[in-house]
N, C-alpha and C positions, 0 to 999 in steps of 0.2 A: 411349836416352839415360833417365838419371831425372833427377829434378830436387829439390834441396832445398826443402822448404815454408818456409823459415826465411830463407834467405840466395841463394835462386835460383841455386846451383853447380849446374852441369850435369856428368854424369859417365855414362862408359859404364861398367855394370857386370863387362862380361867383361874389360875392362883393369884396374879393380879387385882383380878375384880374382886376378888373376896377381903384378900388385905386392905387395901382401900376404900373400904367404905366409910365414910365419914360421918362422924357421931359428933354433930351439933346438938348444942342443946338449948331451951329457950331458958327465958326467964324464971320459971318454975321447975328446971330440971329436967321437963320431959323432952325425950328424944324427936327431933324433924327429920321431915322426908321431904322427898320432891314430890310436889302435888298437895301438899299440907295447906291449909287454911291458918292462919294467923293473924290477930289483933295487936295493935301497937298497946304497950301500955304506960306510955308519955306521950307528950306532948314533942315531935322531932323539926326542926328546923334544916328545911332542903338548902344544902351549901350552892352557892352562887344563885339563890333564889330568895324571895320573900315569902314562897309557900310555905306554909307549916302544915305537917302532917299529925292531926289531933288524936288523941286518947283513944283507943275504939275503932281506929280506920281499918278496914280489913285487907289483905294481901295473900295472894296466893303465891306460894314458892315455884318458879319455873326451876331452879336449879340449884345446886348449894356447890359453895367451891371454899378451897381451904384457905385462911389465911385467918389472921387475929382481927384485922378491920372489920370486914365486911363478909361476911358468908353467906348470904342470901340474896340469889337473884330473883326479885321478886317482881310481880304485876300488883302495882296497889291501885285500888279504886279510887276512882278521882285523878290519879296524880302520873299515870302510866307504868314502865319499867325501871327500876332501881335497885340497887345495891344495898342492904340494912345490917346492921349487926343484931345477931340473935338473940344478944343481951335484953333488946328493948323491945322483945314480942313474945307474946305466949301464944300457944296452941289454941285453935279456935274447937 
C-alpha cells in the first residue's frame, strides 16, 4: 500500500495501474498505445511557427496523456517532439 503524504489516502499501486490505462482512439477508432507509429490524416499548422505538417507525415507515440486538447506526445519525422491531438492521426 502507498500513502499520500498530504491527505493520508492509501492505495494499492497494482490496482491503480490497471484502472488508469488510457483508451485513446485515432480518427478511425483504432486504440492507440505507446510505441505505435501514426500518420497525419490532414495538414496541420504548427502553432507559433510557419511550419506545416503535411498529410502522411509519420510520427512515433512516445507517451499518452489524458486531456481533450493534445493526448499524444510524439516524435514527428522532420519536426521533432510535439503534442498532437489523436483525432488528426491514424495508426500506420
